[in-house]
N, CA, C and O atoms as a GROMACS GRO file, in nm:
protein
  604
    1UNK      N    1  -0.092  -2.340   1.698
    1UNK     CA    2   0.038  -2.275   1.587
    1UNK      C    3  -0.046  -2.119   1.600
    1UNK      O    4  -0.164  -2.090   1.616
    2UNK      N    5   0.066  -2.048   1.587
    2UNK     CA    6   0.025  -1.898   1.580
    2UNK      C    7  -0.005  -1.876   1.468
    2UNK      O    8   0.010  -1.966   1.385
    3UNK      N    9  -0.036  -1.800   1.443
    3UNK     CA   10  -0.082  -1.732   1.270
    3UNK      C   11   0.042  -1.693   1.200
    3UNK      O   12   0.049  -1.672   1.079
    4UNK      N   13   0.140  -1.686   1.286
    4UNK     CA   14   0.266  -1.619   1.185
    4UNK      C   15   0.357  -1.765   1.173
    4UNK      O   16   0.462  -1.763   1.109
    5UNK      N   17   0.329  -1.841   1.214
    5UNK     CA   18   0.412  -1.957   1.203
    5UNK      C   19   0.401  -2.008   1.022
    5UNK      O   20   0.289  -2.013   0.971
    6UNK      N   21   0.510  -2.039   0.948
    6UNK     CA   22   0.493  -2.062   0.816
    6UNK      C   23   0.469  -2.195   0.808
    6UNK      O   24   0.509  -2.274   0.893
    7UNK      N   25   0.400  -2.228   0.699
    7UNK     CA   26   0.360  -2.357   0.617
    7UNK      C   27   0.462  -2.389   0.540
    7UNK      O   28   0.540  -2.314   0.482
    8UNK      N   29   0.455  -2.540   0.544
    8UNK     CA   30   0.576  -2.623   0.421
    8UNK      C   31   0.514  -2.552   0.322
    8UNK      O   32   0.416  -2.478   0.332
    9UNK      N   33   0.610  -2.592   0.176
    9UNK     CA   34   0.576  -2.557   0.055
    9UNK      C   35   0.572  -2.681  -0.003
    9UNK      O   36   0.686  -2.728  -0.004
   10UNK      N   37   0.484  -2.763  -0.056
   10UNK     CA   38   0.489  -2.891  -0.077
   10UNK      C   39   0.453  -2.935  -0.256
   10UNK      O   40   0.364  -2.871  -0.310
   11UNK      N   41   0.492  -2.993  -0.299
   11UNK     CA   42   0.471  -3.011  -0.416
   11UNK      C   43   0.364  -3.084  -0.404
   11UNK      O   44   0.347  -3.176  -0.324
   12UNK      N   45   0.275  -3.037  -0.502
   12UNK     CA   46   0.108  -3.149  -0.507
   12UNK      C   47   0.029  -3.131  -0.660
   12UNK      O   48   0.053  -3.053  -0.752
   13UNK      N   49  -0.088  -3.250  -0.644
   13UNK     CA   50  -0.140  -3.197  -0.816
   13UNK      C   51  -0.264  -3.210  -0.754
   13UNK      O   52  -0.287  -3.247  -0.639
   14UNK      N   53  -0.354  -3.171  -0.858
   14UNK     CA   54  -0.466  -3.189  -0.846
   14UNK      C   55  -0.522  -3.325  -0.906
   14UNK      O   56  -0.452  -3.411  -0.959
   15UNK      N   57  -0.654  -3.331  -0.889
   15UNK     CA   58  -0.705  -3.464  -0.944
   15UNK      C   59  -0.769  -3.511  -1.079
   15UNK      O   60  -0.806  -3.618  -1.128
   16UNK      N   61  -0.759  -3.306  -1.135
   16UNK     CA   62  -0.803  -3.310  -1.281
   16UNK      C   63  -0.609  -3.346  -1.386
   16UNK      O   64  -0.586  -3.365  -1.505
   17UNK      N   65  -0.516  -3.339  -1.265
   17UNK     CA   66  -0.356  -3.384  -1.292
   17UNK      C   67  -0.264  -3.212  -1.296
   17UNK      O   68  -0.155  -3.217  -1.351
   18UNK      N   69  -0.294  -3.121  -1.259
   18UNK     CA   70  -0.238  -3.004  -1.269
   18UNK      C   71  -0.108  -3.040  -1.155
   18UNK      O   72  -0.101  -3.125  -1.067
   19UNK      N   73  -0.008  -2.929  -1.203
   19UNK     CA   74   0.105  -2.981  -1.064
   19UNK      C   75   0.138  -2.857  -0.986
   19UNK      O   76   0.128  -2.770  -1.072
   20UNK      N   77   0.159  -2.819  -0.916
   20UNK     CA   78   0.176  -2.668  -0.858
   20UNK      C   79   0.225  -2.712  -0.743
   20UNK      O   80   0.244  -2.826  -0.702
   21UNK      N   81   0.252  -2.564  -0.677
   21UNK     CA   82   0.314  -2.571  -0.548
   21UNK      C   83   0.265  -2.545  -0.440
   21UNK      O   84   0.293  -2.427  -0.416
   22UNK      N   85   0.181  -2.611  -0.323
   22UNK     CA   86   0.091  -2.568  -0.246
   22UNK      C   87   0.114  -2.509  -0.060
   22UNK      O   88   0.063  -2.579   0.027
   23UNK      N   89   0.170  -2.417  -0.031
   23UNK     CA   90   0.010  -2.300  -0.093
   23UNK      C   91   0.082  -2.218  -0.165
   23UNK      O   92   0.005  -2.127  -0.198
   24UNK      N   93   0.180  -2.200  -0.206
   24UNK     CA   94   0.250  -2.100  -0.280
   24UNK      C   95   0.087  -2.058  -0.395
   24UNK      O   96   0.022  -1.954  -0.397
   25UNK      N   97   0.068  -2.179  -0.474
   25UNK     CA   98  -0.055  -2.139  -0.560
   25UNK      C   99  -0.143  -2.096  -0.576
   25UNK      O  100  -0.211  -2.082  -0.677
   26UNK      N  101  -0.165  -2.049  -0.409
   26UNK     CA  102  -0.281  -2.022  -0.377
   26UNK      C  103  -0.307  -1.823  -0.386
   26UNK      O  104  -0.397  -1.744  -0.416
   27UNK      N  105  -0.187  -1.819  -0.347
   27UNK     CA  106  -0.119  -1.645  -0.314
   27UNK      C  107  -0.238  -1.550  -0.400
   27UNK      O  108  -0.279  -1.564  -0.515
   28UNK      N  109  -0.274  -1.455  -0.302
   28UNK     CA  110  -0.314  -1.360  -0.417
   28UNK      C  111  -0.468  -1.331  -0.424
   28UNK      O  112  -0.538  -1.256  -0.492
   29UNK      N  113  -0.502  -1.466  -0.280
   29UNK     CA  114  -0.652  -1.464  -0.212
   29UNK      C  115  -0.696  -1.558  -0.100
   29UNK      O  116  -0.638  -1.662  -0.069
   30UNK      N  117  -0.797  -1.513  -0.048
   30UNK     CA  118  -0.826  -1.581   0.062
   30UNK      C  119  -0.820  -1.684   0.038
   30UNK      O  120  -0.767  -1.691  -0.073
   31UNK      N  121  -0.862  -1.859   0.106
   31UNK     CA  122  -0.917  -2.011   0.060
   31UNK      C  123  -0.892  -2.030   0.249
   31UNK      O  124  -0.834  -1.980   0.345
   32UNK      N  125  -0.979  -2.134   0.212
   32UNK     CA  126  -1.022  -2.270   0.268
   32UNK      C  127  -0.985  -2.400   0.236
   32UNK      O  128  -1.047  -2.474   0.159
   33UNK      N  129  -0.840  -2.436   0.321
   33UNK     CA  130  -0.839  -2.548   0.318
   33UNK      C  131  -0.801  -2.675   0.424
   33UNK      O  132  -0.729  -2.686   0.523
   34UNK      N  133  -0.894  -2.774   0.340
   34UNK     CA  134  -0.949  -2.898   0.442
   34UNK      C  135  -0.865  -3.031   0.405
   34UNK      O  136  -0.883  -3.106   0.308
   35UNK      N  137  -0.741  -3.042   0.536
   35UNK     CA  138  -0.671  -3.165   0.497
   35UNK      C  139  -0.752  -3.237   0.546
   35UNK      O  140  -0.840  -3.200   0.624
   36UNK      N  141  -0.726  -3.399   0.488
   36UNK     CA  142  -0.681  -3.498   0.534
   36UNK      C  143  -0.631  -3.632   0.555
   36UNK      O  144  -0.650  -3.732   0.487
   37UNK      N  145  -0.558  -3.616   0.669
   37UNK     CA  146  -0.455  -3.735   0.678
   37UNK      C  147  -0.481  -3.878   0.707
   37UNK      O  148  -0.391  -3.946   0.755
   38UNK      N  149  -0.599  -3.927   0.679
   38UNK     CA  150  -0.647  -4.043   0.684
   38UNK      C  151  -0.749  -4.088   0.598
   38UNK      O  152  -0.836  -4.003   0.575
   39UNK      N  153  -0.769  -4.247   0.520
   39UNK     CA  154  -0.893  -4.193   0.515
   39UNK      C  155  -0.993  -4.165   0.540
   39UNK      O  156  -1.079  -4.124   0.462
   40UNK      N  157  -1.002  -4.184   0.670
   40UNK     CA  158  -1.145  -4.169   0.743
   40UNK      C  159  -1.161  -4.018   0.779
   40UNK      O  160  -1.274  -3.976   0.804
   41UNK      N  161  -1.054  -3.932   0.782
   41UNK     CA  162  -1.060  -3.789   0.777
   41UNK      C  163  -1.060  -3.755   0.650
   41UNK      O  164  -1.140  -3.663   0.632
   42UNK      N  165  -0.991  -3.798   0.529
   42UNK     CA  166  -1.048  -3.739   0.378
   42UNK      C  167  -1.199  -3.775   0.329
   42UNK      O  168  -1.255  -3.712   0.239
   43UNK      N  169  -1.266  -3.900   0.412
   43UNK     CA  170  -1.425  -3.949   0.367
   43UNK      C  171  -1.485  -3.764   0.414
   43UNK      O  172  -1.560  -3.693   0.348
   44UNK      N  173  -1.426  -3.736   0.532
   44UNK     CA  174  -1.487  -3.643   0.630
   44UNK      C  175  -1.475  -3.505   0.579
   44UNK      O  176  -1.544  -3.412   0.618
   45UNK      N  177  -1.378  -3.498   0.484
   45UNK     CA  178  -1.398  -3.356   0.404
   45UNK      C  179  -1.457  -3.343   0.318
   45UNK      O  180  -1.477  -3.227   0.280
   46UNK      N  181  -1.506  -3.436   0.258
   46UNK     CA  182  -1.640  -3.453   0.183
   46UNK      C  183  -1.788  -3.333   0.213
   46UNK      O  184  -1.857  -3.266   0.136
   47UNK      N  185  -1.790  -3.349   0.350
   47UNK     CA  186  -1.882  -3.283   0.380
   47UNK      C  187  -1.854  -3.085   0.396
   47UNK      O  188  -1.933  -3.002   0.351
   48UNK      N  189  -1.737  -3.056   0.462
   48UNK     CA  190  -1.699  -2.955   0.448
   48UNK      C  191  -1.713  -2.876   0.298
   48UNK      O  192  -1.770  -2.770   0.273
   49UNK      N  193  -1.639  -2.971   0.206
   49UNK     CA  194  -1.616  -2.932   0.061
   49UNK      C  195  -1.762  -2.873   0.003
   49UNK      O  196  -1.794  -2.762  -0.040
   50UNK      N  197  -1.838  -3.006   0.026
   50UNK     CA  198  -1.992  -2.970  -0.032
   50UNK      C  199  -2.062  -2.814  -0.014
   50UNK      O  200  -2.117  -2.737  -0.092
   51UNK      N  201  -2.028  -2.811   0.152
   51UNK     CA  202  -2.102  -2.685   0.186
   51UNK      C  203  -2.017  -2.570   0.153
   51UNK      O  204  -2.074  -2.462   0.167
   52UNK      N  205  -1.882  -2.564   0.109
   52UNK     CA  206  -1.816  -2.475   0.126
   52UNK      C  207  -1.821  -2.435  -0.026
   52UNK      O  208  -1.809  -2.316  -0.055
   53UNK      N  209  -1.837  -2.516  -0.113
   53UNK     CA  210  -1.846  -2.517  -0.265
   53UNK      C  211  -1.988  -2.495  -0.299
   53UNK      O  212  -2.029  -2.503  -0.415
   54UNK      N  213  -2.058  -2.470  -0.205
   54UNK     CA  214  -2.216  -2.471  -0.265
   54UNK      C  215  -2.260  -2.295  -0.231
   54UNK      O  216  -2.339  -2.220  -0.290
   55UNK      N  217  -2.139  -2.264  -0.070
   55UNK     CA  218  -2.142  -2.117  -0.079
   55UNK      C  219  -2.067  -2.071  -0.129
   55UNK      O  220  -2.043  -1.956  -0.092
   56UNK      N  221  -1.964  -2.139  -0.269
   56UNK     CA  222  -1.907  -2.018  -0.410
   56UNK      C  223  -1.771  -1.992  -0.284
   56UNK      O  224  -1.740  -1.874  -0.278
   57UNK      N  225  -1.713  -2.061  -0.214
   57UNK     CA  226  -1.590  -2.044  -0.152
   57UNK      C  227  -1.478  -2.068  -0.192
   57UNK      O  228  -1.487  -2.179  -0.246
   58UNK      N  229  -1.330  -2.015  -0.204
   58UNK     CA  230  -1.247  -2.066  -0.250
   58UNK      C  231  -1.198  -2.194  -0.177
   58UNK      O  232  -1.090  -2.177  -0.118
   59UNK      N  233  -1.248  -2.309  -0.168
   59UNK     CA  234  -1.187  -2.381  -0.111
   59UNK      C  235  -1.100  -2.495  -0.191
   59UNK      O  236  -1.103  -2.506  -0.314
   60UNK      N  237  -1.006  -2.596  -0.087
   60UNK     CA  238  -0.937  -2.632  -0.168
   60UNK      C  239  -0.940  -2.839  -0.064
   60UNK      O  240  -0.915  -2.873   0.052
   61UNK      N  241  -0.969  -2.892  -0.148
   61UNK     CA  242  -0.929  -3.041   0.027
   61UNK      C  243  -0.762  -3.074  -0.003
   61UNK      O  244  -0.707  -3.004  -0.088
   62UNK      N  245  -0.701  -3.154   0.049
   62UNK     CA  246  -0.581  -3.178   0.073
   62UNK      C  247  -0.518  -3.301   0.087
   62UNK      O  248  -0.416  -3.278   0.152
   63UNK      N  249  -0.525  -3.419   0.062
   63UNK     CA  250  -0.497  -3.572   0.080
   63UNK      C  251  -0.317  -3.572   0.083
   63UNK      O  252  -0.237  -3.555  -0.009
   64UNK      N  253  -0.299  -3.591   0.197
   64UNK     CA  254  -0.128  -3.639   0.180
   64UNK      C  255  -0.136  -3.785   0.207
   64UNK      O  256  -0.185  -3.844   0.303
   65UNK      N  257  -0.059  -3.843   0.072
   65UNK     CA  258  -0.085  -3.984   0.086
   65UNK      C  259   0.042  -4.017   0.137
   65UNK      O  260   0.038  -4.138   0.155
   66UNK      N  261   0.175  -3.966   0.177
   66UNK     CA  262   0.284  -4.033   0.196
   66UNK      C  263   0.298  -4.160   0.271
   66UNK      O  264   0.380  -4.251   0.256
   67UNK      N  265   0.173  -4.142   0.378
   67UNK     CA  266   0.184  -4.291   0.461
   67UNK      C  267   0.168  -4.403   0.402
   67UNK      O  268   0.200  -4.514   0.445
   68UNK      N  269   0.091  -4.363   0.253
   68UNK     CA  270   0.048  -4.533   0.179
   68UNK      C  271   0.125  -4.582   0.112
   68UNK      O  272   0.175  -4.503   0.032
   69UNK      N  273   0.173  -4.721   0.103
   69UNK     CA  274   0.242  -4.786   0.017
   69UNK      C  275   0.220  -4.740  -0.093
   69UNK      O  276   0.100  -4.719  -0.112
   70UNK      N  277   0.336  -4.696  -0.237
   70UNK     CA  278   0.362  -4.670  -0.291
   70UNK      C  279   0.288  -4.701  -0.418
   70UNK      O  280   0.257  -4.641  -0.521
   71UNK      N  281   0.272  -4.818  -0.366
   71UNK     CA  282   0.191  -4.927  -0.495
   71UNK      C  283   0.072  -4.881  -0.483
   71UNK      O  284   0.036  -4.822  -0.585
   72UNK      N  285  -0.021  -4.884  -0.381
   72UNK     CA  286  -0.149  -4.840  -0.359
   72UNK      C  287  -0.176  -4.689  -0.430
   72UNK      O  288  -0.273  -4.653  -0.496
   73UNK      N  289  -0.073  -4.627  -0.399
   73UNK     CA  290  -0.118  -4.415  -0.454
   73UNK      C  291  -0.224  -4.460  -0.548
   73UNK      O  292  -0.345  -4.445  -0.533
   74UNK      N  293  -0.171  -4.510  -0.633
   74UNK     CA  294  -0.239  -4.446  -0.853
   74UNK      C  295  -0.395  -4.521  -0.761
   74UNK      O  296  -0.500  -4.458  -0.774
   75UNK      N  297  -0.395  -4.616  -0.697
   75UNK     CA  298  -0.555  -4.650  -0.673
   75UNK      C  299  -0.623  -4.548  -0.589
   75UNK      O  300  -0.735  -4.499  -0.596
   76UNK      N  301  -0.527  -4.532  -0.510
   76UNK     CA  302  -0.604  -4.443  -0.373
   76UNK      C  303  -0.662  -4.319  -0.444
   76UNK      O  304  -0.769  -4.268  -0.413
   77UNK      N  305  -0.579  -4.274  -0.548
   77UNK     CA  306  -0.614  -4.092  -0.646
   77UNK      C  307  -0.681  -4.162  -0.763
   77UNK      O  308  -0.714  -4.089  -0.856
   78UNK      N  309  -0.711  -4.311  -0.775
   78UNK     CA  310  -0.808  -4.320  -0.888
   78UNK      C  311  -0.952  -4.333  -0.828
   78UNK      O  312  -1.046  -4.290  -0.895
   79UNK      N  313  -0.976  -4.394  -0.701
   79UNK     CA  314  -1.074  -4.380  -0.635
   79UNK      C  315  -1.111  -4.234  -0.581
   79UNK      O  316  -1.227  -4.216  -0.544
   80UNK      N  317  -1.018  -4.129  -0.575
   80UNK     CA  318  -1.052  -4.004  -0.506
   80UNK      C  319  -1.153  -3.942  -0.629
   80UNK      O  320  -1.270  -3.905  -0.636
   81UNK      N  321  -1.045  -3.955  -0.716
   81UNK     CA  322  -1.057  -3.884  -0.850
   81UNK      C  323  -1.231  -3.938  -0.895
   81UNK      O  324  -1.306  -3.846  -0.928
   82UNK      N  325  -1.289  -4.078  -0.895
   82UNK     CA  326  -1.394  -4.088  -0.910
   82UNK      C  327  -1.484  -4.098  -0.835
   82UNK      O  328  -1.591  -4.142  -0.875
   83UNK      N  329  -1.463  -4.056  -0.694
   83UNK     CA  330  -1.544  -3.998  -0.588
   83UNK      C  331  -1.568  -3.880  -0.558
   83UNK      O  332  -1.645  -3.851  -0.466
   84UNK      N  333  -1.484  -3.765  -0.656
   84UNK     CA  334  -1.505  -3.665  -0.638
   84UNK      C  335  -1.588  -3.583  -0.714
   84UNK      O  336  -1.659  -3.672  -0.759
   85UNK      N  337  -1.641  -3.462  -0.771
   85UNK     CA  338  -1.765  -3.397  -0.851
   85UNK      C  339  -1.672  -3.366  -0.930
   85UNK      O  340  -1.568  -3.354  -0.865
   86UNK      N  341  -1.656  -3.347  -1.046
   86UNK     CA  342  -1.617  -3.290  -1.158
   86UNK      C  343  -1.611  -3.136  -1.108
   86UNK      O  344  -1.492  -3.113  -1.085
   87UNK      N  345  -1.659  -3.066  -1.092
   87UNK     CA  346  -1.628  -2.970  -1.029
   87UNK      C  347  -1.572  -2.907  -0.921
   87UNK      O  348  -1.554  -2.787  -0.903
   88UNK      N  349  -1.546  -3.006  -0.847
   88UNK     CA  350  -1.438  -2.996  -0.730
   88UNK      C  351  -1.261  -3.079  -0.782
   88UNK      O  352  -1.167  -3.058  -0.705
   89UNK      N  353  -1.245  -3.134  -0.862
   89UNK     CA  354  -1.122  -3.230  -0.948
   89UNK      C  355  -1.012  -3.092  -0.938
   89UNK      O  356  -0.901  -3.114  -0.889
   90UNK      N  357  -1.039  -2.978  -0.977
   90UNK     CA  358  -0.942  -2.862  -0.963
   90UNK      C  359  -0.884  -2.814  -0.863
   90UNK      O  360  -0.774  -2.760  -0.850
   91UNK      N  361  -0.983  -2.841  -0.781
   91UNK     CA  362  -0.935  -2.791  -0.658
   91UNK      C  363  -0.920  -2.914  -0.529
   91UNK      O  364  -0.916  -2.880  -0.411
   92UNK      N  365  -0.914  -3.036  -0.565
   92UNK     CA  366  -0.881  -3.128  -0.466
   92UNK      C  367  -0.730  -3.177  -0.517
   92UNK      O  368  -0.697  -3.235  -0.620
   93UNK      N  369  -0.650  -3.129  -0.400
   93UNK     CA  370  -0.510  -3.168  -0.381
   93UNK      C  371  -0.432  -3.306  -0.340
   93UNK      O  372  -0.452  -3.344  -0.224
   94UNK      N  373  -0.356  -3.378  -0.413
   94UNK     CA  374  -0.306  -3.486  -0.386
   94UNK      C  375  -0.102  -3.452  -0.301
   94UNK      O  376  -0.012  -3.438  -0.385
   95UNK      N  377  -0.072  -3.447  -0.192
   95UNK     CA  378   0.077  -3.415  -0.174
   95UNK      C  379   0.097  -3.600  -0.130
   95UNK      O  380   0.018  -3.691  -0.105
   96UNK      N  381   0.241  -3.588  -0.138
   96UNK     CA  382   0.334  -3.785  -0.096
   96UNK      C  383   0.433  -3.681  -0.060
   96UNK      O  384   0.543  -3.736  -0.064
   97UNK      N  385   0.446  -3.549  -0.024
   97UNK     CA  386   0.563  -3.528   0.078
   97UNK      C  387   0.554  -3.488   0.192
   97UNK      O  388   0.433  -3.480   0.211
   98UNK      N  389   0.630  -3.443   0.322
   98UNK     CA  390   0.607  -3.333   0.404
   98UNK      C  391   0.445  -3.359   0.494
   98UNK      O  392   0.353  -3.287   0.532
   99UNK      N  393   0.475  -3.481   0.497
   99UNK     CA  394   0.316  -3.552   0.593
   99UNK      C  395   0.363  -3.498   0.740
   99UNK      O  396   0.299  -3.414   0.804
  100UNK      N  397   0.470  -3.552   0.780
  100UNK     CA  398   0.524  -3.507   0.970
  100UNK      C  399   0.505  -3.351   0.944
  100UNK      O  400   0.419  -3.308   1.021
  101UNK      N  401   0.564  -3.238   0.849
  101UNK     CA  402   0.596  -3.148   0.877
  101UNK      C  403   0.412  -3.060   0.861
  101UNK      O  404   0.406  -2.952   0.919
  102UNK      N  405   0.302  -3.098   0.800
  102UNK     CA  406   0.202  -3.047   0.764
  102UNK      C  407   0.141  -3.112   0.897
  102UNK      O  408   0.052  -3.037   0.938
  103UNK      N  409   0.156  -3.220   0.977
  103UNK     CA  410   0.081  -3.232   1.053
  103UNK      C  411   0.162  -3.171   1.224
  103UNK      O  412   0.105  -3.202   1.329
  104UNK      N  413   0.234  -3.125   1.225
  104UNK     CA  414   0.333  -2.995   1.316
  104UNK      C  415   0.293  -2.882   1.257
  104UNK      O  416   0.306  -2.804   1.352
  105UNK      N  417   0.255  -2.821   1.170
  105UNK     CA  418   0.248  -2.719   1.156
  105UNK      C  419   0.080  -2.694   1.186
  105UNK      O  420   0.042  -2.602   1.258
  106UNK      N  421  -0.005  -2.780   1.128
  106UNK     CA  422  -0.158  -2.781   1.167
  106UNK      C  423  -0.202  -2.789   1.301
  106UNK      O  424  -0.303  -2.734   1.346
  107UNK      N  425  -0.101  -2.880   1.379
  107UNK     CA  426  -0.121  -2.933   1.508
  107UNK      C  427  -0.259  -3.055   1.525
  107UNK      O  428  -0.356  -3.070   1.599
  108UNK      N  429  -0.196  -3.130   1.401
  108UNK     CA  430  -0.291  -3.285   1.410
  108UNK      C  431  -0.305  -3.307   1.526
  108UNK      O  432  -0.194  -3.331   1.574
  109UNK      N  433  -0.390  -3.313   1.609
  109UNK     CA  434  -0.431  -3.437   1.706
  109UNK      C  435  -0.478  -3.560   1.696
  109UNK      O  436  -0.428  -3.659   1.750
  110UNK      N  437  -0.617  -3.557   1.599
  110UNK     CA  438  -0.653  -3.654   1.560
  110UNK      C  439  -0.645  -3.734   1.447
  110UNK      O  440  -0.756  -3.783   1.424
  111UNK      N  441  -0.546  -3.773   1.351
  111UNK     CA  442  -0.553  -3.834   1.200
  111UNK      C  443  -0.701  -3.860   1.136
  111UNK      O  444  -0.727  -3.831   1.019
  112UNK      N  445  -0.797  -3.918   1.227
  112UNK     CA  446  -0.911  -3.936   1.175
  112UNK      C  447  -1.048  -3.853   1.125
  112UNK      O  448  -1.160  -3.886   1.086
  113UNK      N  449  -0.974  -3.725   1.150
  113UNK     CA  450  -1.054  -3.620   1.218
  113UNK      C  451  -0.988  -3.489   1.064
  113UNK      O  452  -0.875  -3.445   1.046
  114UNK      N  453  -1.090  -3.469   1.000
  114UNK     CA  454  -1.024  -3.322   0.895
  114UNK      C  455  -1.005  -3.238   0.958
  114UNK      O  456  -1.068  -3.222   1.063
  115UNK      N  457  -0.860  -3.105   0.892
  115UNK     CA  458  -0.807  -3.031   0.974
  115UNK      C  459  -0.836  -2.886   0.840
  115UNK      O  460  -0.779  -2.883   0.730
  116UNK      N  461  -0.941  -2.776   0.894
  116UNK     CA  462  -0.973  -2.708   0.832
  116UNK      C  463  -0.906  -2.587   0.854
  116UNK      O  464  -0.915  -2.538   0.967
  117UNK      N  465  -0.843  -2.531   0.770
  117UNK     CA  466  -0.743  -2.388   0.754
  117UNK      C  467  -0.728  -2.238   0.689
  117UNK      O  468  -0.651  -2.219   0.595
  118UNK      N  469  -0.798  -2.144   0.739
  118UNK     CA  470  -0.816  -2.015   0.663
  118UNK      C  471  -0.685  -1.973   0.655
  118UNK      O  472  -0.602  -1.977   0.746
  119UNK      N  473  -0.670  -1.929   0.535
  119UNK     CA  474  -0.570  -1.826   0.471
  119UNK      C  475  -0.556  -1.720   0.384
  119UNK      O  476  -0.605  -1.701   0.273
  120UNK      N  477  -0.483  -1.657   0.451
  120UNK     CA  478  -0.533  -1.458   0.399
  120UNK      C  479  -0.501  -1.503   0.273
  120UNK      O  480  -0.487  -1.620   0.238
  121UNK      N  481  -0.488  -1.391   0.200
  121UNK     CA  482  -0.452  -1.360   0.037
  121UNK      C  483  -0.222  -1.393   0.052
  121UNK      O  484  -0.134  -1.413  -0.032
  122UNK      N  485  -0.225  -1.382   0.174
  122UNK     CA  486  -0.063  -1.286   0.187
  122UNK      C  487  -0.029  -1.493   0.223
  122UNK      O  488   0.084  -1.518   0.264
  123UNK      N  489  -0.091  -1.570   0.212
  123UNK     CA  490  -0.099  -1.736   0.290
  123UNK      C  491  -0.065  -1.705   0.435
  123UNK      O  492   0.022  -1.788   0.465
  124UNK      N  493  -0.090  -1.627   0.540
  124UNK     CA  494  -0.090  -1.672   0.606
  124UNK      C  495  -0.216  -1.731   0.687
  124UNK      O  496  -0.332  -1.692   0.671
  125UNK      N  497  -0.172  -1.834   0.779
  125UNK     CA  498  -0.260  -1.895   0.856
  125UNK      C  499  -0.364  -1.826   0.970
  125UNK      O  500  -0.312  -1.812   1.081
  126UNK      N  501  -0.460  -1.794   0.961
  126UNK     CA  502  -0.570  -1.701   1.001
  126UNK      C  503  -0.676  -1.755   1.138
  126UNK      O  504  -0.710  -1.687   1.235
  127UNK      N  505  -0.712  -1.905   1.105
  127UNK     CA  506  -0.780  -2.032   1.161
  127UNK      C  507  -0.755  -2.126   1.144
  127UNK      O  508  -0.722  -2.166   1.033
  128UNK      N  509  -0.762  -2.206   1.259
  128UNK     CA  510  -0.740  -2.384   1.245
  128UNK      C  511  -0.865  -2.427   1.304
  128UNK      O  512  -0.897  -2.354   1.398
  129UNK      N  513  -0.943  -2.516   1.282
  129UNK     CA  514  -1.023  -2.626   1.337
  129UNK      C  515  -0.965  -2.794   1.290
  129UNK      O  516  -0.922  -2.842   1.186
  130UNK      N  517  -0.981  -2.828   1.375
  130UNK     CA  518  -0.975  -2.979   1.381
  130UNK      C  519  -1.131  -3.050   1.409
  130UNK      O  520  -1.176  -3.076   1.521
  131UNK      N  521  -1.199  -3.074   1.283
  131UNK     CA  522  -1.332  -3.172   1.355
  131UNK      C  523  -1.422  -3.166   1.276
  131UNK      O  524  -1.417  -3.090   1.179
  132UNK      N  525  -1.503  -3.228   1.296
  132UNK     CA  526  -1.595  -3.239   1.178
  132UNK      C  527  -1.740  -3.125   1.120
  132UNK      O  528  -1.801  -3.051   1.198
  133UNK      N  529  -1.758  -3.133   1.016
  133UNK     CA  530  -1.837  -3.054   0.948
  133UNK      C  531  -1.927  -3.026   1.053
  133UNK      O  532  -1.969  -3.123   1.115
  134UNK      N  533  -1.971  -2.900   1.090
  134UNK     CA  534  -2.146  -2.860   1.208
  134UNK      C  535  -2.124  -2.748   1.177
  134UNK      O  536  -2.016  -2.708   1.134
  135UNK      N  537  -2.290  -2.638   1.205
  135UNK     CA  538  -2.283  -2.549   1.195
  135UNK      C  539  -2.217  -2.429   1.275
  135UNK      O  540  -2.218  -2.312   1.238
  136UNK      N  541  -2.149  -2.487   1.408
  136UNK     CA  542  -2.122  -2.371   1.481
  136UNK      C  543  -1.960  -2.358   1.401
  136UNK      O  544  -1.904  -2.252   1.372
  137UNK      N  545  -1.920  -2.469   1.381
  137UNK     CA  546  -1.799  -2.472   1.342
  137UNK      C  547  -1.741  -2.382   1.177
  137UNK      O  548  -1.628  -2.346   1.143
  138UNK      N  549  -1.878  -2.369   1.104
  138UNK     CA  550  -1.911  -2.330   0.991
  138UNK      C  551  -1.940  -2.171   0.979
  138UNK      O  552  -1.912  -2.098   0.884
  139UNK      N  553  -2.012  -2.130   1.122
  139UNK     CA  554  -2.025  -1.989   1.135
  139UNK      C  555  -1.880  -1.953   1.223
  139UNK      O  556  -1.915  -1.870   1.306
  140UNK      N  557  -1.828  -1.963   1.229
  140UNK     CA  558  -1.659  -1.911   1.316
  140UNK      C  559  -1.553  -1.872   1.170
  140UNK      O  560  -1.484  -1.774   1.144
  141UNK      N  561  -1.592  -2.050   1.068
  141UNK     CA  562  -1.535  -2.044   0.955
  141UNK      C  563  -1.588  -1.898   0.873
  141UNK      O  564  -1.499  -1.829   0.822
  142UNK      N  565  -1.660  -1.876   0.867
  142UNK     CA  566  -1.734  -1.773   0.807
  142UNK      C  567  -1.701  -1.618   0.841
  142UNK      O  568  -1.679  -1.523   0.766
  143UNK      N  569  -1.706  -1.627   0.966
  143UNK     CA  570  -1.682  -1.511   1.025
  143UNK      C  571  -1.494  -1.455   1.019
  143UNK      O  572  -1.433  -1.348   1.013
  144UNK      N  573  -1.472  -1.566   1.025
  144UNK     CA  574  -1.303  -1.570   1.000
  144UNK      C  575  -1.275  -1.507   0.829
  144UNK      O  576  -1.198  -1.413   0.809
  145UNK      N  577  -1.327  -1.555   0.753
  145UNK     CA  578  -1.345  -1.501   0.630
  145UNK      C  579  -1.398  -1.387   0.566
  145UNK      O  580  -1.347  -1.348   0.461
  146UNK      N  581  -1.512  -1.316   0.627
  146UNK     CA  582  -1.545  -1.200   0.607
  146UNK      C  583  -1.464  -1.108   0.691
  146UNK      O  584  -1.466  -0.994   0.645
  147UNK      N  585  -1.391  -1.120   0.807
  147UNK     CA  586  -1.302  -1.099   0.868
  147UNK      C  587  -1.180  -1.030   0.744
  147UNK      O  588  -1.142  -0.921   0.702
  148UNK      N  589  -1.156  -1.180   0.723
  148UNK     CA  590  -1.000  -1.180   0.600
  148UNK      C  591  -1.010  -1.060   0.482
  148UNK      O  592  -0.922  -0.998   0.421
  149UNK      N  593  -1.218  -1.052   0.472
  149UNK     CA  594  -1.202  -0.999   0.324
  149UNK      C  595  -1.219  -0.854   0.350
  149UNK      O  596  -1.182  -0.773   0.264
  150UNK      N  597  -1.270  -0.816   0.455
  150UNK     CA  598  -1.258  -0.651   0.522
  150UNK      C  599  -1.085  -0.604   0.474
  150UNK      O  600  -1.065  -0.500   0.411
  151UNK      N  601  -1.001  -0.672   0.504
  151UNK     CA  602  -0.869  -0.599   0.509
  151UNK      C  603  -0.825  -0.605   0.404
  151UNK      O  604  -0.716  -0.553   0.379
   0.00000   0.00000   0.00000
């Protein structure tokens, strides 16, 4: 995806219960968004979020549950809420729409891996990385964030 391609705008709810429009609600400051499109990817977002949170980055985890049967979405959400540290509940989003649009916009190749996206203050995509947390990928993410902050 090129950085100018626009992202879908999707209704979402934080694990703290706040309803918002994503990514429009993030406008005004740069952000890192870590997406999970499966339970395995969702579990793997935790390593990214722990490090980003520890470093004081404006980071959001996003789980799209559209593919999960409606009857189990509530149980999934409750399990996510229980497994998420209290300070991260307000930065943990659940979406139940537009899964295919998001997969396409982010260029998802392997649904078992998290997708990390750096957005600038106007909501433009600056960098996308699909993969596990690692030092090299984290250094690249920090370089991109520093460049965005300098603009």
